[in-house]
C-alpha positions, 0 to 999 in steps of 0.5 A: 500500500502506498501511504506517503506522509510528506508532500507532494505525495501525501494525497496519493496514499491517504485514501487507501491508508484510511480505508485500510484503517477502517477495514482492519479495525475489527480484525485487529481487535479480534487478533488481539483477543485470540492472542490473549485467549491463546496465552492461557498457558502463558500470561493471559492477564499480562497480555490483556493488560498490555493490550489495553495499556499499550495498543495506542503507542503505534502510529497505526490505530490497529497494529498496536492491539495484536502487537501489545497482546503478544508483547504482554503474553511473551513478556518482551519489549517491542520497539521501533526506535524513535517511533514506539516502544510497547511494554517498555519495562520488559526485556528485548526478544531473544532468538530462543523465544521464536518457538514460543512466539510461533506456538502462541500465534499457532494457538491463536489461529487454531482458536479462531478457526475453531470459533468460526467453524463452530459458528458456521456449523451452528448457524441454521442458514442454507446448506451451502454453509454446511457444504463449505464446512464439510470441505474445510474439515474433511480428511 
């Protein structure tokens, strides 16, 4: 996406950037919630508190939510020097935490898939939903 902040190109990406903000408003918050739920084996309260307190530190109105939730769950500081620091009292991420991060994101994804599958299955709509569901869960 093009989104220049300086003239003379500011207007070139302004509309797409704002549209991106609008369209990702709900998905960003759902992502944060899934990360918090996935953090039950780690630190769900820290993930929730960090997301609530630190989400607004990024320039984007959306990216801070899942970033802050993950930072709280993993007890790490996420920083873009000169722009933002999320969870500033924590330590910097270490290479050995990559597996833990992948596990957290995988668990968050699985929770979302399970929730969506359940909603689709329990929604008494057309048979097309159930046909789609059978494709998704077939062996």
